C-alpha positions in Angstrom: 0.0 0.1 0.0 1.4 3.3 -0.9 1.7 6.2 1.1 -1.2 7.9 -0.6 -3.6 4.9 -0.1 -2.8 4.9 3.8 -3.7 8.4 4.4 -6.9 8.3 2.6 -7.7 4.9 4.3 -7.0 6.6 7.9 -9.1 9.6 6.7 -11.9 7.5 5.6 -11.8 5.1 9.0 -11.1 7.8 11.4 -14.4 8.6 12.7 -15.5 5.0 13.0 -12.3 4.1 14.9 -13.0 7.1 17.3 -16.5 5.7 17.8 -15.8 2.1 18.5 -13.0 3.5 21.0 -15.9 5.3 22.9 -14.8 8.8 22.1 -18.1 11.0 21.4 -18.1 12.9 18.4 -19.8 16.2 18.2 -22.2 16.8 15.1 -23.8 19.3 13.7 -27.8 19.3 13.2 -28.5 17.3 10.0 -31.4 18.3 7.8 -33.5 15.7 9.1 -33.3 17.4 12.8 -34.2 20.8 11.3 -37.2 19.0 9.6 -38.4 17.8 13.3 -37.4 21.0 14.9 -39.8 23.1 13.0 -42.8 20.6 13.3 -45.7 21.4 15.3 -45.6 19.2 18.5 -48.9 20.4 19.9 -52.1 18.1 20.1 -53.2 19.8 16.8 -50.1 18.1 15.1 -49.6 20.9 12.5 -53.4 21.3 11.4 -55.3 24.2 12.0 -58.3 22.2 13.2 -59.4 18.9 14.5 -62.7 17.2 15.1 -64.0 16.8 18.6 -63.7 13.1 18.4 -60.0 13.1 17.5 -59.5 15.5 20.5 -60.9 13.4 22.9 -59.1 10.3 21.7 -55.9 12.2 21.9 -56.6 13.4 25.2 -56.9 9.8 26.5 -53.1 9.1 25.5 -50.4 8.6 27.9 -48.5 11.4 26.3 -51.4 13.7 27.5 -51.5 12.2 30.8 -47.7 12.8 31.2 -48.3 16.3 30.5 -50.8 16.5 32.9 -48.6 15.4 35.6 -46.0 17.9 34.7 -48.6 20.5 35.3 -49.1 19.1 38.9 -52.4 17.3 37.8 -53.2 13.8 38.3 -56.0 13.7 35.4 -57.3 10.2 34.3 -58.8 10.1 31.1 -62.4 10.8 31.9 -61.3 13.9 34.0 -59.4 15.2 30.8 -62.5 15.0 28.7 -64.5 16.6 31.4 -62.1 19.3 31.4 -62.2 19.5 27.8 -66.1 19.7 27.6 -65.8 22.7 29.8 -63.2 24.4 28.0 -64.8 23.6 24.6 -68.6 23.1 24.8 -70.7 22.0 22.0 -71.3 25.5 20.9 -68.2 25.6 18.8 -69.3 22.8 16.8 -67.7 19.4 15.6 -64.4 20.9 14.7 -62.2 22.7 17.3 -59.8 25.2 15.7 -56.3 26.1 17.4 -57.4 29.9 17.7 -60.6 28.6 19.3 -58.4 26.4 21.7 -56.1 29.3 22.6 -58.7 32.0 22.9 -60.7 29.8 25.4 -57.3 29.5 27.6 -57.0 33.2 27.6 -60.8 33.5 28.6 -59.9 31.1 31.4 -56.8 33.0 32.6 -59.1 36.3 32.8 -61.5 34.2 34.8 -58.8 33.0 37.4 -58.3 36.9 38.0 -61.7 37.1 39.6 -61.5 34.2 41.8 -60.6 34.8 45.4 -60.5 31.4 46.8 -56.7 30.3 46.6 -57.5 26.7 46.1 -59.6 26.7 43.2 -57.5 29.7 41.6 -54.5 27.4 42.1 -56.3 24.5 40.4 -57.3 26.7 37.5 -53.6 27.7 37.2 -52.7 24.0 36.8 -55.4 23.4 34.3 -54.3 26.6 32.4 -50.8 25.3 32.3 -51.8 22.0 30.9 -53.8 23.1 28.2 -50.9 25.7 27.2 -48.8 22.6 26.9 -51.5 20.8 25.0 -51.7 23.6 22.6 -48.1 24.8 22.4 -46.3 24.5 19.0 
């Protein structure tokens, strides 16, 4: 093997050898990382609206349960659906838009300001935080 071949051989396998030896290699963001970074991570999944049935099904998932626990609530699926019915009554129709969802969260925030009972206010604060996490994009 000539010297030129050895250099190209070392250059091609250098990263593989470093990985096998346990050395961590810093990498930049790839194109795939940027695509997933810009995706909507809210319950709407990039859509501007969703049906009430889809929303209820998504509220029953474990991911939503974990979000409720992060907000300081331990809501079972029935409680999550009850809160959804309170937040988005049937008068909004069969489809729920992202803007309706966010405007109702704002209404809840204004209602929270009028409440004087600290316990009720704290629970409502946690519910608002939960819904904000659901609607984050």
